[in-house]
C-alpha positions in Angstrom: 1.5 7.3 2.3 -1.5 5.9 4.2 -1.8 3.7 7.3 -4.5 1.2 7.0 -5.7 -0.9 9.8 -8.8 -2.5 11.1 -11.0 -0.8 13.7 -9.8 -3.6 16.1 -6.3 -2.0 16.3 -7.6 1.6 16.7 -8.0 1.7 20.5 -4.2 1.0 21.0 -3.1 3.8 18.7 -2.9 7.6 19.1 -4.9 9.9 16.8 -1.9 10.4 14.5 0.2 7.2 14.8 3.9 7.3 14.1 6.2 4.4 13.3 7.1 3.8 16.9 3.4 3.3 17.7 3.0 0.5 15.2 6.2 -1.4 15.5 4.8 -3.9 17.9 1.7 -4.7 15.8 1.4 -7.5 13.2 2.4 -5.9 9.9 1.1 -6.9 6.5 3.8 -5.8 4.0 3.3 -4.8 0.4 5.5 -7.3 -1.3 8.5 -6.4 -3.4 7.6 -5.6 -7.0 10.1 -5.5 -9.8 11.3 -1.9 -10.7 9.3 -0.4 -7.8 11.1 0.7 -4.7 8.2 1.0 -2.2 9.1 -2.2 -0.3 12.8 -1.4 0.1 12.1 2.3 0.9 9.7 1.3 3.6 12.1 -1.2 5.2 14.8 1.5 5.1 12.5 3.9 6.9 11.8 1.3 9.6 15.5 0.7 10.0 16.3 4.4 10.2 13.9 4.7 13.1 15.4 1.6 14.7 12.2 -0.3 14.4 11.9 -4.0 13.5 8.4 -4.5 12.0 6.6 -7.7 12.9 5.9 -8.7 9.3 3.4 -11.5 9.4 2.4 -11.6 5.7 3.8 -10.1 2.4 1.3 -9.5 -0.3 1.9 -8.1 -3.8 -1.8 -7.4 -4.5 -3.1 -4.2 -2.8 -6.8 -5.2 -2.8 -6.0 -8.5 -1.1 -3.7 -6.7 1.3 -6.6 -4.3 2.2 -8.9 -7.3 2.6 -6.5 -8.9 5.1 -6.2 -5.7 7.1 -10.0 -5.4 7.0 -10.2 -8.9 8.6 -8.1 -7.7 11.5 -5.0 -9.7 10.6 -2.7 -6.8 11.0 -1.9 -3.2 9.8 -0.2 -2.0 6.7 1.3 1.0 5.0 0.5 1.4 1.3 0.9 4.2 -1.3 -1.8 6.9 -1.2 -4.3 6.2 -3.8 -7.8 7.2 -4.8 -9.5 3.8 -5.3 -12.5 2.3 -3.7 -12.4 -1.1 -2.3 -15.1 -3.5 -1.3 -13.1 -4.2 1.8 -13.0 -0.9 3.7 -16.0 -1.0 6.0 -13.9 -1.7 9.1 -10.8 0.2 8.2 -9.3 3.4 9.5 -7.0 5.2 7.2 -4.4 7.7 8.4 -2.0 9.9 6.4 1.6 8.9 7.2 4.1 11.7 7.1 7.2 9.8 8.2 7.6 8.1 4.9 7.1 9.6 1.5 7.1 7.9 -1.9 5.7 8.8 -5.2 3.9 6.6 -7.6 3.7 7.4 -11.3 1.3 5.4 -13.3 2.2 4.3 -16.8 0.3 2.6 -19.7 2.3 0.1 -21.8 1.6 -1.8 -24.9 3.7 -4.0 -27.2 5.4 -2.2 -30.0 4.3 -3.1 -33.5 1.6 -5.6 -32.3 -1.9 -5.0 -33.6 -4.5 -4.2 -30.9 -8.3 -3.9 -31.0 -9.9 -0.7 -32.2 -11.1 0.0 -28.6 -7.5 -0.5 -27.3 -6.2 1.8 -30.1 -8.7 4.5 -29.2 -7.8 4.2 -25.5 -4.1 4.4 -26.4 -4.6 7.5 -28.4 -6.5 9.2 -25.5 -3.7 8.5 -22.9 -0.8 9.1 -25.2 
């Protein structure tokens, strides 16, 4: 997992922040997504550490969540990922070892529904 927060929060945090270090800060929560347990697992982790996060916003879209953090509206914990965002110029990203979750990407298509030749080629590559 990764912590993401704006440079504006950095002075109040240690070099490797733990949950106890962020409990008092405004928290932007990745919203609950059907069939994905990150939201509930993160809340259980806070509860296990006896910390009540100050959730100011819930957002289901990670790029928007990152943009909100970049604007200094709060901090967040999101799954580790290798993607580039246009909104990272003011962010600090820390690895978070107190919470571990795995993400397994999948590709889906409707069964027995015709798709374009390009989509069919893509499907054959990833299958």
